[in-house]
N, CA, C, O and the ligand as a Tripos MOL2 file, in Angstrom:
@<TRIPOS>MOLECULE
protein
  309   307    78     0     0
PROTEIN
NO_CHARGES

@<TRIPOS>ATOM
      1 N         -84.8710  138.8380   -1.8360 N.3       1 MET1
      2 CA        -86.1850  139.1900   -1.5100 C.3       1 MET1
      3 C         -86.7970  140.4910   -2.2900 C.2       1 MET1
      4 O         -87.9080  140.5780   -2.8140 O.2       1 MET1
      5 N         -85.7010  141.5430   -2.2190 N.am      2 ARG2
      6 CA        -85.9830  142.8590   -2.9490 C.3       2 ARG2
      7 C         -86.2210  142.7140   -4.4070 C.2       2 ARG2
      8 O         -87.1650  143.2740   -4.9650 O.2       2 ARG2
      9 N         -85.2710  141.8790   -5.0870 N.am      3 ARG3
     10 CA        -85.3260  141.5470   -6.5170 C.3       3 ARG3
     11 C         -86.6740  140.8580   -6.7680 C.2       3 ARG3
     12 O         -87.4350  141.2230   -7.6650 O.2       3 ARG3
     13 N         -86.9110  139.9150   -5.9910 N.am      4 SER4
     14 CA        -88.0620  138.9890   -6.2230 C.3       4 SER4
     15 C         -89.5350  139.8150   -6.1920 C.2       4 SER4
     16 O         -90.4990  139.6510   -6.9410 O.2       4 SER4
     17 N         -89.3910  140.6880   -5.1550 N.am      5 ARG5
     18 CA        -90.6340  141.4880   -5.0440 C.3       5 ARG5
     19 C         -90.7430  142.3710   -6.4220 C.2       5 ARG5
     20 O         -91.7830  142.3680   -7.0820 O.2       5 ARG5
     21 N         -89.7730  143.0070   -6.7430 N.am      6 ASN6
     22 CA        -89.8930  143.7530   -8.1270 C.3       6 ASN6
     23 C         -90.1020  143.0370   -9.2000 C.2       6 ASN6
     24 O         -90.7620  143.5610  -10.0970 O.2       6 ASN6
     25 N         -89.6420  141.7860   -9.3620 N.am      7 ARG7
     26 CA        -89.9700  141.0930  -10.5460 C.3       7 ARG7
     27 C         -91.0590  140.0330  -10.2880 C.2       7 ARG7
     28 O         -92.0990  140.1190  -10.9410 O.2       7 ARG7
     29 N         -90.9130  139.0700   -9.4190 N.am      8 LYS8
     30 CA        -91.8260  137.9870   -9.6190 C.3       8 LYS8
     31 C         -92.2550  137.7650   -8.0550 C.2       8 LYS8
     32 O         -91.9310  136.7720   -7.4030 O.2       8 LYS8
     33 N         -92.9700  138.7610   -7.6070 N.am      9 SER9
     34 CA        -93.3630  138.7140   -6.1450 C.3       9 SER9
     35 C         -94.5940  137.6790   -6.0870 C.2       9 SER9
     36 O         -94.6510  136.9280   -5.1130 O.2       9 SER9
     37 N         -95.3980  137.6180   -6.9010 N.am     10 GLY10
     38 CA        -96.4460  136.4750   -6.8760 C.3      10 GLY10
     39 C         -95.8780  135.1180   -6.8110 C.2      10 GLY10
     40 O         -96.2350  134.3130   -5.9510 O.2      10 GLY10
     41 N         -95.0420  134.8710   -7.6670 N.am     11 VAL11
     42 CA        -94.2650  133.5630   -7.7390 C.3      11 VAL11
     43 C         -93.7760  133.1530   -6.5100 C.2      11 VAL11
     44 O         -93.9490  132.0440   -6.0030 O.2      11 VAL11
     45 N         -93.0040  134.3220   -5.9340 N.am     12 ALA12
     46 CA        -92.2020  134.0180   -4.7360 C.3      12 ALA12
     47 C         -93.0810  133.6890   -3.4540 C.2      12 ALA12
     48 O         -92.7740  132.8190   -2.6390 O.2      12 ALA12
     49 N         -94.1870  134.4740   -3.3760 N.am     13 VAL13
     50 CA        -95.2020  134.3740   -2.3850 C.3      13 VAL13
     51 C         -95.8300  133.1690   -2.4790 C.2      13 VAL13
     52 O         -96.0840  132.5410   -1.4510 O.2      13 VAL13
     53 N         -96.1920  132.6460   -3.8250 N.am     14 ALA14
     54 CA        -96.9080  131.4340   -3.8540 C.3      14 ALA14
     55 C         -95.8890  130.0230   -3.4890 C.2      14 ALA14
     56 O         -96.2460  128.9620   -2.9760 O.2      14 ALA14
     57 N         -94.5830  130.4190   -3.9280 N.am     15 PHE15
     58 CA        -93.7180  129.1400   -3.5700 C.3      15 PHE15
     59 C         -93.5690  129.1290   -1.9430 C.2      15 PHE15
     60 O         -93.4850  128.0500   -1.3570 O.2      15 PHE15
     61 N         -93.5420  130.2640   -1.2920 N.am     16 LEU16
     62 CA        -93.3640  130.3130    0.1460 C.3      16 LEU16
     63 C         -94.5750  129.5290    0.8290 C.2      16 LEU16
     64 O         -94.4370  128.7170    1.7440 O.2      16 LEU16
     65 N         -95.7270  129.8840    0.2650 N.am     17 TYR17
     66 CA        -96.9660  129.3240    0.9190 C.3      17 TYR17
     67 C         -96.9880  127.6670    0.6190 C.2      17 TYR17
     68 O         -97.3620  126.8480    1.4590 O.2      17 TYR17
     69 N         -96.5620  127.3540   -0.6060 N.am     18 ARG18
     70 CA        -96.3880  125.8930   -0.7030 C.3      18 ARG18
     71 C         -95.3660  125.3610    0.0840 C.2      18 ARG18
     72 O         -95.5430  124.1720    0.3510 O.2      18 ARG18
     73 N         -94.2600  125.9100    0.5820 N.am     19 VAL19
     74 CA        -93.2700  125.2990    1.4280 C.3      19 VAL19
     75 C         -93.9200  125.2150    2.8020 C.2      19 VAL19
     76 O         -93.7700  124.2180    3.5070 O.2      19 VAL19
     77 N         -94.6100  126.2180    3.1620 N.am     20 ASP20
     78 CA        -95.2060  126.1620    4.5080 C.3      20 ASP20
     79 C         -96.2360  125.0930    4.6820 C.2      20 ASP20
     80 O         -96.3710  124.4000    5.6900 O.2      20 ASP20
     81 N         -96.9850  125.0320    3.5300 N.am     21 ARG21
     82 CA        -97.9380  123.8650    3.5740 C.3      21 ARG21
     83 C         -97.4790  122.5340    3.4210 C.2      21 ARG21
     84 O         -98.1770  121.5970    3.8080 O.2      21 ARG21
     85 N         -96.2600  122.3420    2.8430 N.am     22 ALA22
     86 CA        -95.5390  121.0920    2.5600 C.3      22 ALA22
     87 C         -94.9650  120.5490    3.7610 C.2      22 ALA22
     88 O         -95.0580  119.3540    4.0390 O.2      22 ALA22
     89 N         -94.2760  121.5330    4.6010 N.am     23 LYS23
     90 CA        -93.6280  120.9450    5.8880 C.3      23 LYS23
     91 C         -94.7070  120.3220    6.8120 C.2      23 LYS23
     92 O         -94.5610  119.1260    7.0620 O.2      23 LYS23
     93 N         -95.6750  120.9080    7.3070 N.am     24 PRO24
     94 CA        -96.5210  120.0760    8.2140 C.3      24 PRO24
     95 C         -97.0110  118.9490    7.7030 C.2      24 PRO24
     96 O         -97.0710  117.9560    8.4280 O.2      24 PRO24
     97 N         -97.3810  118.9040    6.5750 N.am     25 VAL25
     98 CA        -97.7650  117.7070    5.9430 C.3      25 VAL25
     99 C         -96.8450  116.5550    6.0570 C.2      25 VAL25
    100 O         -97.1920  115.4420    6.4520 O.2      25 VAL25
    101 N         -95.4510  116.9440    5.6250 N.am     26 ARG26
    102 CA        -94.4640  115.9280    5.7680 C.3      26 ARG26
    103 C         -94.2060  115.3140    7.2190 C.2      26 ARG26
    104 O         -93.9260  114.1540    7.5220 O.2      26 ARG26
    105 N         -94.4050  116.5770    8.1250 N.am     27 ARG27
    106 CA        -94.1070  116.1870    9.6180 C.3      27 ARG27
    107 C         -95.4290  114.9200    9.9990 C.2      27 ARG27
    108 O         -95.2420  113.8190   10.5160 O.2      27 ARG27
    109 N         -96.6450  115.4750    9.5830 N.am     28 MET28
    110 CA        -97.6700  114.6360    9.8440 C.3      28 MET28
    111 C         -97.4380  113.1930    9.3590 C.2      28 MET28
    112 O         -97.6660  112.2260   10.0860 O.2      28 MET28
    113 N         -96.9260  113.0750    7.9630 N.am     29 THR29
    114 CA        -96.7970  111.8080    7.4330 C.3      29 THR29
    115 C         -95.6250  110.9580    8.1800 C.2      29 THR29
    116 O         -95.7170  109.7660    8.4740 O.2      29 THR29
    117 N         -94.5430  111.7730    8.4200 N.am     30 SER30
    118 CA        -93.5660  111.1150    9.1350 C.3      30 SER30
    119 C         -94.0130  110.4750   10.4730 C.2      30 SER30
    120 O         -93.7640  109.3130   10.7960 O.2      30 SER30
    121 N         -94.7330  111.4110   11.2380 N.am     31 ARG31
    122 CA        -95.2880  110.8980   12.4800 C.3      31 ARG31
    123 C         -96.1780  109.7600   12.3300 C.2      31 ARG31
    124 O         -96.1480  108.8770   13.1870 O.2      31 ARG31
    125 N         -97.0290  109.6750   11.2600 N.am     32 LYS32
    126 CA        -97.9090  108.5610   10.9950 C.3      32 LYS32
    127 C         -97.0070  107.4630   10.7060 C.2      32 LYS32
    128 O         -97.2470  106.4050   11.2870 O.2      32 LYS32
    129 N         -96.0840  107.5080    9.9720 N.am     33 TRP33
    130 CA        -95.2110  106.3090    9.5450 C.3      33 TRP33
    131 C         -94.5990  105.7480   10.8190 C.2      33 TRP33
    132 O         -94.5480  104.5360   11.0320 O.2      33 TRP33
    133 N         -94.0580  106.8260   11.8020 N.am     34 GLY34
    134 CA        -93.6740  106.4550   12.8280 C.3      34 GLY34
    135 C         -94.4360  105.7620   13.8750 C.2      34 GLY34
    136 O         -94.0010  104.7710   14.4600 O.2      34 GLY34
    137 N         -95.5280  106.2720   14.0920 N.am     35 ALA35
    138 CA        -96.6810  105.5310   14.9520 C.3      35 ALA35
    139 C         -96.9220  104.3100   14.4200 C.2      35 ALA35
    140 O         -97.0220  103.3380   15.1690 O.2      35 ALA35
    141 N         -97.0670  104.1710   12.8680 N.am     36 LEU36
    142 CA        -97.2190  102.8100   12.3090 C.3      36 LEU36
    143 C         -96.2320  101.8600   12.7040 C.2      36 LEU36
    144 O         -96.5140  100.7560   13.1680 O.2      36 LEU36
    145 N         -94.9040  102.3490   12.4930 N.am     37 ALA37
    146 CA        -93.8800  101.3950   12.6710 C.3      37 ALA37
    147 C         -93.9000  100.8990   14.1220 C.2      37 ALA37
    148 O         -93.7470   99.7060   14.3820 O.2      37 ALA37
    149 N         -94.0930  101.8400   15.0700 N.am     38 LEU38
    150 CA        -94.2900  101.4840   16.5020 C.3      38 LEU38
    151 C         -95.2910  100.3800   16.7130 C.2      38 LEU38
    152 O         -95.0860   99.3160   17.2960 O.2      38 LEU38
    153 N         -96.5960  100.8670   16.0550 N.am     39 ALA39
    154 CA        -97.6350   99.9060   16.1870 C.3      39 ALA39
    155 C         -97.3600   98.4110   15.7090 C.2      39 ALA39
    156 O         -97.6860   97.4100   16.3470 O.2      39 ALA39
    157 N         -96.7260   98.4270   14.5150 N.am     40 MET40
    158 CA        -96.3860   97.1720   13.7810 C.3      40 MET40
    159 C         -95.2740   96.4900   14.7860 C.2      40 MET40
    160 O         -95.3490   95.2840   15.0230 O.2      40 MET40
    161 N         -94.3240   97.2370   15.3200 N.am     41 LEU41
    162 CA        -93.4610   96.4800   16.2060 C.3      41 LEU41
    163 C         -94.0460   96.0870   17.3710 C.2      41 LEU41
    164 O         -93.5670   95.1350   17.9870 O.2      41 LEU41
    165 N         -95.0370   96.6860   17.7830 N.am     42 ALA42
    166 CA        -95.6230   96.1150   19.1130 C.3      42 ALA42
    167 C         -96.6170   95.0100   18.7040 C.2      42 ALA42
    168 O         -96.8610   94.1010   19.4980 O.2      42 ALA42
    169 N         -97.1360   95.0530   17.6170 N.am     43 ARG43
    170 CA        -97.8070   93.8540   17.2110 C.3      43 ARG43
    171 C         -96.9770   92.6370   16.9260 C.2      43 ARG43
    172 O         -97.2600   91.4920   17.2800 O.2      43 ARG43
    173 N         -95.9400   93.0060   16.2600 N.am     44 ARG44
    174 CA        -94.8680   91.9200   16.1060 C.3      44 ARG44
    175 C         -94.1290   91.3180   17.3310 C.2      44 ARG44
    176 O         -93.5460   90.2380   17.2400 O.2      44 ARG44
    177 N         -94.1640   92.0010   18.4170 N.am     45 THR45
    178 CA        -93.5420   91.6640   19.5910 C.3      45 THR45
    179 C         -94.1880   90.6170   20.3290 C.2      45 THR45
    180 O         -95.3400   90.9370   20.6230 O.2      45 THR45
    181 N         -93.8620   89.5170   20.7180 N.am     46 CYS46
    182 CA        -94.6220   88.4920   21.4930 C.3      46 CYS46
    183 C         -94.7460   88.8080   22.9270 C.2      46 CYS46
    184 O         -93.7130   88.9980   23.5700 O.2      46 CYS46
    185 N         -95.8610   88.8810   23.4790 N.am     47 PRO47
    186 CA        -95.9540   89.3810   24.9420 C.3      47 PRO47
    187 C         -95.3680   88.1370   25.7630 C.2      47 PRO47
    188 O         -94.8960   88.3200   26.8850 O.2      47 PRO47
    189 N         -95.4060   87.0020   25.2390 N.am     48 ALA48
    190 CA        -94.9060   85.8840   26.1200 C.3      48 ALA48
    191 C         -93.4680   85.8400   26.2290 C.2      48 ALA48
    192 O         -92.9930   85.7620   27.3610 O.2      48 ALA48
    193 N         -92.6480   85.8820   25.1580 N.am     49 CYS49
    194 CA        -91.2220   85.8480   25.2440 C.3      49 CYS49
    195 C         -90.5540   87.0760   24.9300 C.2      49 CYS49
    196 O         -89.3330   87.1280   25.0810 O.2      49 CYS49
    197 N         -91.2890   88.2240   24.4510 N.am     50 GLY50
    198 CA        -90.8570   89.4670   24.3860 C.3      50 GLY50
    199 C         -90.0140   89.7210   23.2760 C.2      50 GLY50
    200 O         -89.3860   90.7800   23.2500 O.2      50 GLY50
    201 N         -89.9100   88.8800   22.3350 N.am     51 LEU51
    202 CA        -89.0710   88.8340   21.0240 C.3      51 LEU51
    203 C         -89.8620   89.2810   19.8390 C.2      51 LEU51
    204 O         -91.0720   89.0770   19.7430 O.2      51 LEU51
    205 N         -89.0770   89.9540   18.8520 N.am     52 ASP52
    206 CA        -89.7270   90.3830   17.5820 C.3      52 ASP52
    207 C         -90.0420   88.9800   16.8100 C.2      52 ASP52
    208 O         -89.1160   88.2960   16.3750 O.2      52 ASP52
    209 N         -91.1020   88.6820   16.6990 N.am     53 ALA53
    210 CA        -91.3700   87.3330   15.9190 C.3      53 ALA53
    211 C         -91.1950   87.7170   14.4200 C.2      53 ALA53
    212 O         -91.1900   86.7630   13.6420 O.2      53 ALA53
    213 N         -91.0640   88.8490   13.9400 N.am     54 GLY54
    214 CA        -90.8060   88.8870   12.5580 C.3      54 GLY54
    215 C         -92.0310   89.0040   11.6170 C.2      54 GLY54
    216 O         -91.9060   89.1760   10.4050 O.2      54 GLY54
    217 N         -93.2330   88.9000   12.2570 N.am     55 TYR55
    218 CA        -94.4280   89.0180   11.7320 C.3      55 TYR55
    219 C         -95.4730   89.4950   12.7730 C.2      55 TYR55
    220 O         -95.1370   89.6530   13.9470 O.2      55 TYR55
    221 N         -96.5880   89.6970   12.3990 N.am     56 VAL56
    222 CA        -97.7340   90.4660   13.1220 C.3      56 VAL56
    223 C         -98.1730   89.0870   14.0680 C.2      56 VAL56
    224 O         -98.4140   87.9920   13.5610 O.2      56 VAL56
    225 N         -98.2150   89.3230   15.2820 N.am     57 ILE57
    226 CA        -98.7330   88.2380   16.2070 C.3      57 ILE57
    227 C        -100.1520   88.0860   15.9460 C.2      57 ILE57
    228 O        -100.8620   89.0900   15.9990 O.2      57 ILE57
    229 N        -100.7230   86.7930   15.6310 N.am     58 PRO58
    230 CA       -102.0180   86.5620   15.3410 C.3      58 PRO58
    231 C        -102.7500   86.9030   16.5780 C.2      58 PRO58
    232 O        -102.3170   86.5100   17.6620 O.2      58 PRO58
    233 N        -103.9480   87.6850   16.4850 N.am     59 PRO59
    234 CA       -104.7440   88.0060   17.5800 C.3      59 PRO59
    235 C        -105.3420   86.8330   18.1840 C.2      59 PRO59
    236 O        -105.5870   86.8980   19.3890 O.2      59 PRO59
    237 N        -105.6270   85.7380   17.5310 N.am     60 SER60
    238 CA       -106.2670   84.5160   17.9330 C.3      60 SER60
    239 C        -105.3620   83.9290   18.9740 C.2      60 SER60
    240 O        -105.8340   83.4210   19.9910 O.2      60 SER60
    241 N        -104.1220   83.9830   18.7550 N.am     61 LEU61
    242 CA       -103.0990   83.2630   19.5480 C.3      61 LEU61
    243 C        -102.7730   84.1370   20.7080 C.2      61 LEU61
    244 O        -102.8260   83.8030   21.8920 O.2      61 LEU61
    245 N        -102.4360   85.2760   20.2370 N.am     62 GLY62
    246 CA       -101.8890   86.3960   21.4700 C.3      62 GLY62
    247 C        -100.4520   86.2140   21.8050 C.2      62 GLY62
    248 O         -99.9040   86.6960   22.7960 O.2      62 GLY62
    249 N         -99.8850   85.4690   20.8880 N.am     63 MET63
    250 CA        -98.4680   85.1610   21.0970 C.3      63 MET63
    251 C         -97.9360   84.7810   19.9050 C.2      63 MET63
    252 O         -98.6450   84.6060   18.9140 O.2      63 MET63
    253 N         -96.4750   84.6030   19.9010 N.am     64 CYS64
    254 CA        -95.8580   84.0800   18.5400 C.3      64 CYS64
    255 C         -96.1210   82.5740   18.3400 C.2      64 CYS64
    256 O         -96.7020   81.9470   19.2260 O.2      64 CYS64
    257 N         -95.7470   82.0230   17.3020 N.am     65 ILE65
    258 CA        -96.0030   80.7060   16.9490 C.3      65 ILE65
    259 C         -95.1850   79.6320   17.9880 C.2      65 ILE65
    260 O         -95.7630   78.6990   18.5450 O.2      65 ILE65
    261 N         -93.8950   79.9010   18.1300 N.am     66 PRO66
    262 CA        -93.2510   79.0920   18.9620 C.3      66 PRO66
    263 C         -93.7700   78.9910   20.3610 C.2      66 PRO66
    264 O         -93.6710   77.9210   20.9610 O.2      66 PRO66
    265 N         -94.3680   80.1350   20.9660 N.am     67 CYS67
    266 CA        -94.8700   80.2150   22.1820 C.3      67 CYS67
    267 C         -96.2940   79.5650   22.2910 C.2      67 CYS67
    268 O         -96.6650   78.8970   23.2560 O.2      67 CYS67
    269 N         -96.9690   79.8190   21.2850 N.am     68 ALA68
    270 CA        -98.2770   79.1800   21.0810 C.3      68 ALA68
    271 C         -98.2710   77.7080   20.9690 C.2      68 ALA68
    272 O         -99.0930   76.9960   21.5460 O.2      68 ALA68
    273 N         -97.2190   77.2220   20.1260 N.am     69 TYR69
    274 CA        -97.1610   75.7770   19.9120 C.3      69 TYR69
    275 C         -95.7450   75.3950   20.1740 C.2      69 TYR69
    276 O         -94.9480   75.2700   19.2440 O.2      69 TYR69
    277 N         -95.3820   75.1870   21.5400 N.am     70 PRO70
    278 CA        -94.0700   74.8450   21.9000 C.3      70 PRO70
    279 C         -93.7910   73.3410   21.3650 C.2      70 PRO70
    280 O         -92.7110   73.0560   20.8480 O.2      70 PRO70
    281 N         -94.6870   72.5340   21.5000 N.am     71 ASP71
    282 CA        -94.7370   71.1220   21.0230 C.3      71 ASP71
    283 C         -94.0930   71.0680   19.5460 C.2      71 ASP71
    284 O         -93.1960   70.2800   19.2450 O.2      71 ASP71
    285 N         -94.6300   71.9470   18.7160 N.am     72 ASP72
    286 CA        -94.2510   71.7880   17.3890 C.3      72 ASP72
    287 C         -92.8240   72.1700   17.2340 C.2      72 ASP72
    288 O         -92.1650   71.6290   16.3450 O.2      72 ASP72
    289 N         -92.3040   73.0290   17.9980 N.am     73 GLN73
    290 CA        -90.9610   73.4780   17.9920 C.3      73 GLN73
    291 C         -90.0900   72.3710   18.3700 C.2      73 GLN73
    292 O         -89.1310   72.0840   17.6520 O.2      73 GLN73
    293 N         -90.3510   71.7160   19.4560 N.am     74 GLN74
    294 CA        -89.6730   70.6700   20.0320 C.3      74 GLN74
    295 C         -89.6800   69.6010   19.0350 C.2      74 GLN74
    296 O         -88.6200   68.9930   18.8870 O.2      74 GLN74
    297 N         -90.6960   69.2630   18.3180 N.am     75 ARG75
    298 CA        -90.7780   68.1070   17.3620 C.3      75 ARG75
    299 C         -89.8320   68.6480   16.2170 C.2      75 ARG75
    300 O         -88.9920   67.8790   15.7490 O.2      75 ARG75
    301 N         -89.9250   69.7890   15.8050 N.am     76 ALA76
    302 CA        -88.9630   70.2460   14.5920 C.3      76 ALA76
    303 C         -87.6450   70.0830   14.9910 C.2      76 ALA76
    304 O         -86.8720   69.4290   14.2920 O.2      76 ALA76
    305 N         -87.2210   70.7120   16.2570 N.am     77 ALA77
    306 CA        -85.9070   70.5780   16.6200 C.3      77 ALA77
    307 C         -85.4170   69.0300   16.9440 C.2      77 ALA77
    308 O         -84.2540   68.8080   17.2780 O.2      77 ALA77
    309 ZN        -93.1070   84.2390   21.8990 Zn       78 ZN78
@<TRIPOS>BOND
     1     1     2 1
     2     2     3 1
     3     3     4 2
     4     3     5 am
     5     5     6 1
     6     6     7 1
     7     7     8 2
     8     7     9 am
     9     9    10 1
    10    10    11 1
    11    11    12 2
    12    11    13 am
    13    13    14 1
    14    14    15 1
    15    15    16 2
    16    15    17 am
    17    17    18 1
    18    18    19 1
    19    19    20 2
    20    19    21 am
    21    21    22 1
    22    22    23 1
    23    23    24 2
    24    23    25 am
    25    25    26 1
    26    26    27 1
    27    27    28 2
    28    27    29 am
    29    29    30 1
    30    30    31 1
    31    31    32 2
    32    31    33 am
    33    33    34 1
    34    34    35 1
    35    35    36 2
    36    35    37 am
    37    37    38 1
    38    38    39 1
    39    39    40 2
    40    39    41 am
    41    41    42 1
    42    42    43 1
    43    43    44 2
    44    43    45 am
    45    45    46 1
    46    46    47 1
    47    47    48 2
    48    47    49 am
    49    49    50 1
    50    50    51 1
    51    51    52 2
    52    51    53 am
    53    53    54 1
    54    54    55 1
    55    55    56 2
    56    55    57 am
    57    57    58 1
    58    58    59 1
    59    59    60 2
    60    59    61 am
    61    61    62 1
    62    62    63 1
    63    63    64 2
    64    63    65 am
    65    65    66 1
    66    66    67 1
    67    67    68 2
    68    67    69 am
    69    69    70 1
    70    70    71 1
    71    71    72 2
    72    71    73 am
    73    73    74 1
    74    74    75 1
    75    75    76 2
    76    75    77 am
    77    77    78 1
    78    78    79 1
    79    79    80 2
    80    79    81 am
    81    81    82 1
    82    82    83 1
    83    83    84 2
    84    83    85 am
    85    85    86 1
    86    86    87 1
    87    87    88 2
    88    87    89 am
    89    89    90 1
    90    90    91 1
    91    91    92 2
    92    91    93 am
    93    93    94 1
    94    94    95 1
    95    95    96 2
    96    95    97 am
    97    97    98 1
    98    98    99 1
    99    99   100 2
   100    99   101 am
   101   101   102 1
   102   102   103 1
   103   103   104 2
   104   103   105 am
   105   105   106 1
   106   106   107 1
   107   107   108 2
   108   107   109 am
   109   109   110 1
   110   110   111 1
   111   111   112 2
   112   111   113 am
   113   113   114 1
   114   114   115 1
   115   115   116 2
   116   115   117 am
   117   117   118 1
   118   118   119 1
   119   119   120 2
   120   119   121 am
   121   121   122 1
   122   122   123 1
   123   123   124 2
   124   123   125 am
   125   125   126 1
   126   126   127 1
   127   127   128 2
   128   127   129 am
   129   129   130 1
   130   130   131 1
   131   131   132 2
   132   131   133 am
   133   133   134 1
   134   134   135 1
   135   135   136 2
   136   135   137 am
   137   137   138 1
   138   138   139 1
   139   139   140 2
   140   139   141 am
   141   141   142 1
   142   142   143 1
   143   143   144 2
   144   143   145 am
   145   145   146 1
   146   146   147 1
   147   147   148 2
   148   147   149 am
   149   149   150 1
   150   150   151 1
   151   151   152 2
   152   151   153 am
   153   153   154 1
   154   154   155 1
   155   155   156 2
   156   155   157 am
   157   157   158 1
   158   158   159 1
   159   159   160 2
   160   159   161 am
   161   161   162 1
   162   162   163 1
   163   163   164 2
   164   163   165 am
   165   165   166 1
   166   166   167 1
   167   167   168 2
   168   167   169 am
   169   169   170 1
   170   170   171 1
   171   171   172 2
   172   171   173 am
   173   173   174 1
   174   174   175 1
   175   175   176 2
   176   175   177 am
   177   177   178 1
   178   178   179 1
   179   179   180 2
   180   179   181 am
   181   181   182 1
   182   182   183 1
   183   183   184 2
   184   183   185 am
   185   185   186 1
   186   186   187 1
   187   187   188 2
   188   187   189 am
   189   189   190 1
   190   190   191 1
   191   191   192 2
   192   191   193 am
   193   193   194 1
   194   194   195 1
   195   195   196 2
   196   195   197 am
   197   197   198 1
   198   198   199 1
   199   199   200 2
   200   199   201 am
   201   201   202 1
   202   202   203 1
   203   203   204 2
   204   203   205 am
   205   205   206 1
   206   206   207 1
   207   207   208 2
   208   207   209 am
   209   209   210 1
   210   210   211 1
   211   211   212 2
   212   211   213 am
   213   213   214 1
   214   214   215 1
   215   215   216 2
   216   215   217 am
   217   217   218 1
   218   218   219 1
   219   219   220 2
   220   219   221 am
   221   221   222 1
   222   222   223 1
   223   223   224 2
   224   223   225 am
   225   225   226 1
   226   226   227 1
   227   227   228 2
   228   227   229 am
   229   229   230 1
   230   230   231 1
   231   231   232 2
   232   231   233 am
   233   233   234 1
   234   234   235 1
   235   235   236 2
   236   235   237 am
   237   237   238 1
   238   238   239 1
   239   239   240 2
   240   239   241 am
   241   241   242 1
   242   242   243 1
   243   243   244 2
   244   243   245 am
   245   245   246 1
   246   246   247 1
   247   247   248 2
   248   247   249 am
   249   249   250 1
   250   250   251 1
   251   251   252 2
   252   251   253 am
   253   253   254 1
   254   254   255 1
   255   255   256 2
   256   255   257 am
   257   257   258 1
   258   258   259 1
   259   259   260 2
   260   259   261 am
   261   261   262 1
   262   262   263 1
   263   263   264 2
   264   263   265 am
   265   265   266 1
   266   266   267 1
   267   267   268 2
   268   267   269 am
   269   269   270 1
   270   270   271 1
   271   271   272 2
   272   271   273 am
   273   273   274 1
   274   274   275 1
   275   275   276 2
   276   275   277 am
   277   277   278 1
   278   278   279 1
   279   279   280 2
   280   279   281 am
   281   281   282 1
   282   282   283 1
   283   283   284 2
   284   283   285 am
   285   285   286 1
   286   286   287 1
   287   287   288 2
   288   287   289 am
   289   289   290 1
   290   290   291 1
   291   291   292 2
   292   291   293 am
   293   293   294 1
   294   294   295 1
   295   295   296 2
   296   295   297 am
   297   297   298 1
   298   298   299 1
   299   299   300 2
   300   299   301 am
   301   301   302 1
   302   302   303 1
   303   303   304 2
   304   303   305 am
   305   305   306 1
   306   306   307 1
   307   307   308 2
@<TRIPOS>SUBSTRUCTURE
     1 MET1         2 RESIDUE 1 A MET
     2 ARG2         6 RESIDUE 1 A ARG
     3 ARG3        10 RESIDUE 1 A ARG
     4 SER4        14 RESIDUE 1 A SER
     5 ARG5        18 RESIDUE 1 A ARG
     6 ASN6        22 RESIDUE 1 A ASN
     7 ARG7        26 RESIDUE 1 A ARG
     8 LYS8        30 RESIDUE 1 A LYS
     9 SER9        34 RESIDUE 1 A SER
    10 GLY10       38 RESIDUE 1 A GLY
    11 VAL11       42 RESIDUE 1 A VAL
    12 ALA12       46 RESIDUE 1 A ALA
    13 VAL13       50 RESIDUE 1 A VAL
    14 ALA14       54 RESIDUE 1 A ALA
    15 PHE15       58 RESIDUE 1 A PHE
    16 LEU16       62 RESIDUE 1 A LEU
    17 TYR17       66 RESIDUE 1 A TYR
    18 ARG18       70 RESIDUE 1 A ARG
    19 VAL19       74 RESIDUE 1 A VAL
    20 ASP20       78 RESIDUE 1 A ASP
    21 ARG21       82 RESIDUE 1 A ARG
    22 ALA22       86 RESIDUE 1 A ALA
    23 LYS23       90 RESIDUE 1 A LYS
    24 PRO24       94 RESIDUE 1 A PRO
    25 VAL25       98 RESIDUE 1 A VAL
    26 ARG26      102 RESIDUE 1 A ARG
    27 ARG27      106 RESIDUE 1 A ARG
    28 MET28      110 RESIDUE 1 A MET
    29 THR29      114 RESIDUE 1 A THR
    30 SER30      118 RESIDUE 1 A SER
    31 ARG31      122 RESIDUE 1 A ARG
    32 LYS32      126 RESIDUE 1 A LYS
    33 TRP33      130 RESIDUE 1 A TRP
    34 GLY34      134 RESIDUE 1 A GLY
    35 ALA35      138 RESIDUE 1 A ALA
    36 LEU36      142 RESIDUE 1 A LEU
    37 ALA37      146 RESIDUE 1 A ALA
    38 LEU38      150 RESIDUE 1 A LEU
    39 ALA39      154 RESIDUE 1 A ALA
    40 MET40      158 RESIDUE 1 A MET
    41 LEU41      162 RESIDUE 1 A LEU
    42 ALA42      166 RESIDUE 1 A ALA
    43 ARG43      170 RESIDUE 1 A ARG
    44 ARG44      174 RESIDUE 1 A ARG
    45 THR45      178 RESIDUE 1 A THR
    46 CYS46      182 RESIDUE 1 A CYS
    47 PRO47      186 RESIDUE 1 A PRO
    48 ALA48      190 RESIDUE 1 A ALA
    49 CYS49      194 RESIDUE 1 A CYS
    50 GLY50      198 RESIDUE 1 A GLY
    51 LEU51      202 RESIDUE 1 A LEU
    52 ASP52      206 RESIDUE 1 A ASP
    53 ALA53      210 RESIDUE 1 A ALA
    54 GLY54      214 RESIDUE 1 A GLY
    55 TYR55      218 RESIDUE 1 A TYR
    56 VAL56      222 RESIDUE 1 A VAL
    57 ILE57      226 RESIDUE 1 A ILE
    58 PRO58      230 RESIDUE 1 A PRO
    59 PRO59      234 RESIDUE 1 A PRO
    60 SER60      238 RESIDUE 1 A SER
    61 LEU61      242 RESIDUE 1 A LEU
    62 GLY62      246 RESIDUE 1 A GLY
    63 MET63      250 RESIDUE 1 A MET
    64 CYS64      254 RESIDUE 1 A CYS
    65 ILE65      258 RESIDUE 1 A ILE
    66 PRO66      262 RESIDUE 1 A PRO
    67 CYS67      266 RESIDUE 1 A CYS
    68 ALA68      270 RESIDUE 1 A ALA
    69 TYR69      274 RESIDUE 1 A TYR
    70 PRO70      278 RESIDUE 1 A PRO
    71 ASP71      282 RESIDUE 1 A ASP
    72 ASP72      286 RESIDUE 1 A ASP
    73 GLN73      290 RESIDUE 1 A GLN
    74 GLN74      294 RESIDUE 1 A GLN
    75 ARG75      298 RESIDUE 1 A ARG
    76 ALA76      302 RESIDUE 1 A ALA
    77 ALA77      306 RESIDUE 1 A ALA
    78 ZN78       309 GROUP 0 **** ****
């Protein structure tokens, strides 16, 4: 810190400000990604069987394909 003040105080200060600005941004993005992952997981989880369908549950059906069309699953099996 002492040496940096004597030689490159401006650069050191600017770098510290950049780090301070970068940290909250990274936290916000990580939180957004976490919220997105939870939202995607909630959308992918079927409310009928409670299993992760592996895809977003269609809003028109409100449940996963096997739950919405049990007849097709029985025919396929
Ligand atoms: Zn289901």
